[in-house]
N, C-alpha and C positions, 0 to 999 in steps of 0.2 A: 505491501498499500503506500502511496506518495504522499505527503503531505505540502504545505505550501506555509511558510512564516515571512511575514509581513511588517517589517523594521520601520519606523516612524523617521528613524535618524540615522546618521549614520554613527553614534555609539552606541544605537540598538542594535543595528548591524554586525560590527565587530562585536560584541557580547554573543550575537547569535552564534556568527563564528567559532568563536572559541565555546560555547557549549555543544554544537555540532558540525556533522559534515554534510554536504548540499553536492545533489548532482549538476545543480544551476541556478545561477543566479542572476539575476532582471536589475538594474540600480539604472534610475536617471539620473541625467546626467547634471540638473541643476538642483541639488540639499538644499540647499539655502543657505548656509554658511560656509558650506563647504562642495565639493561637484564631489560627480562617481566617480572620476578618473583619480582622484584625490585616493577616495574612499578604497578605489581596488590598489594602490599600489599600496595603503596599508595593509592592506590582507594581504598581497604578495610577500610583503616584508617580514609577517608571521610564518610562512612556509606552506600558505593555505594556496591550493594548484586547480580552484574550481572555475569554473570554467565561468564568465562572465558575459553579459551582454549590455553595455550601456546604453538608452535609446534617450530623446530627449524630441517631445515637440514642439521645440524653434523652429521658424525657418532657415531656410539651407544659406544665407547669410550666416549666421550663427553656428550651423551646426556643422562643420566642418569634420570631418575625421582629423585624431591626432595620433600619432603614431604612438 
């Protein structure tokens, strides 16, 4: 059985990753004070290799890909 966890902040997401493993994660690019890319960097620094998809609803001028 698969379950889903919804984190309402970057801190909640980091706590969730510390407590359990996930098959995949989806982040919004715009997360308030931080962005999904900085959250992904923090997760990778902790050695977590879960596949992550970062999404945004912004228009094409502001939602360009980052390496």
